[in-house]
C-alpha positions in Angstrom: 201.5 169.5 138.1 198.1 168.7 136.4 196.5 172.1 134.3 193.6 172.7 135.1 191.4 174.2 132.4 188.9 176.8 133.5 185.1 176.4 131.6 181.9 178.0 131.1 178.4 176.8 131.7 177.9 176.0 128.0 181.2 174.5 127.2 180.2 172.1 129.6 177.1 171.5 129.0 178.2 171.4 125.4 181.1 168.9 126.1 178.5 166.6 128.0 175.9 166.9 124.9 178.9 165.8 123.1 180.0 162.8 125.4 176.7 162.0 125.7 176.1 161.6 121.8 179.4 160.3 121.3 178.2 157.3 123.5 174.4 156.3 122.2 176.8 156.4 118.6 178.8 153.5 120.4 175.6 151.8 122.1 174.2 151.9 118.5 176.8 150.0 117.1 177.6 147.4 119.9 173.0 146.5 119.7 173.1 147.0 115.8 176.5 144.3 116.0 174.3 142.2 118.3 171.4 142.4 116.5 172.6 141.3 113.0 173.5 138.3 114.7 170.5 137.9 116.2 168.6 137.7 112.8 171.5 135.0 112.0 169.6 132.4 114.4 166.3 130.3 114.9 165.3 133.3 117.0 164.9 136.0 114.6 161.3 134.9 113.7 157.7 136.4 114.8 157.7 139.6 116.9 161.3 139.8 116.9 161.6 139.6 113.8 158.7 142.1 112.5 160.0 144.5 114.8 163.7 144.2 114.7 164.3 144.5 111.1 163.2 148.0 111.7 164.9 148.5 114.6 168.4 147.5 112.8 167.5 150.0 110.3 166.5 152.6 112.3 169.6 152.6 114.5 171.7 152.5 110.9 169.7 155.6 109.7 171.1 157.2 113.6 174.2 156.0 113.2 175.1 157.6 109.6 172.7 160.4 111.5 175.9 161.3 113.4 178.5 160.7 111.6 177.4 162.5 109.5 177.0 166.0 111.8 180.5 164.9 113.1 182.0 164.9 109.6 180.3 168.5 109.6 182.3 169.5 112.3 179.7 170.5 114.4 181.8 169.9 117.3 185.6 170.8 118.3 188.4 168.9 116.4 189.3 167.7 119.8 186.4 166.1 120.9 186.4 164.2 117.0 189.4 162.5 117.7 188.3 161.4 120.7 184.8 160.2 118.8 187.6 158.8 116.1 189.7 157.4 117.9 186.7 156.0 120.7 184.7 154.5 117.4 187.7 152.8 116.4 188.2 151.0 119.8 184.8 150.1 120.2 184.8 148.1 116.9 187.3 146.1 117.8 185.9 145.4 121.1 182.2 144.4 120.1 184.4 142.2 117.2 186.4 141.2 120.5 183.2 140.1 122.3 180.7 139.0 119.2 183.5 136.3 118.8 182.6 135.1 122.4 179.9 132.8 123.7 178.1 134.5 125.7 178.0 132.2 128.5 181.4 134.4 128.6 179.8 137.0 129.0 180.2 136.9 133.1 184.2 136.7 133.1 184.7 139.5 130.9 182.0 141.8 132.9 184.5 140.1 135.9 187.2 141.8 134.4 186.4 145.1 133.5 185.5 145.3 137.2 189.0 144.6 138.5 190.6 146.7 135.5 188.0 150.0 137.5 189.3 148.9 140.5 193.0 148.0 139.2 193.6 149.5 136.2 198.1 149.1 136.2 197.3 145.4 138.2 195.4 144.3 135.4 197.6 145.6 132.5 200.0 144.9 133.7 198.8 141.4 134.0 197.1 141.5 130.4 200.6 142.7 129.5 202.4 138.9 130.6 199.0 137.4 129.5 199.4 138.5 125.3 203.4 138.5 125.3 
């Protein structure tokens, strides 16, 4: 039997805000990782370079600001632990994606869609494959 937690509208709003903030941090990390890779290619010139460099600096600033807010414990301890774990896992995922060739992204998307549709089957396949 699952435990149902009653929360107020204010608590719900705070959880939604904290979740959105955590997702924004992860999205900024992901964007920054891809921009840093792009920065080392011939495509990084002209307007891409002109607007990309300030964008990277802003993404880094936003990420640092959000980490600072988390470190100040402006969110409850449970949410802080969830965010810490999410950062650790997202870092691993970003590293894996960064090593992949862009053309492999369709296959990654397919695997993620299959995972969303049938998690237990996909985890079984993954465990068997990774043995």
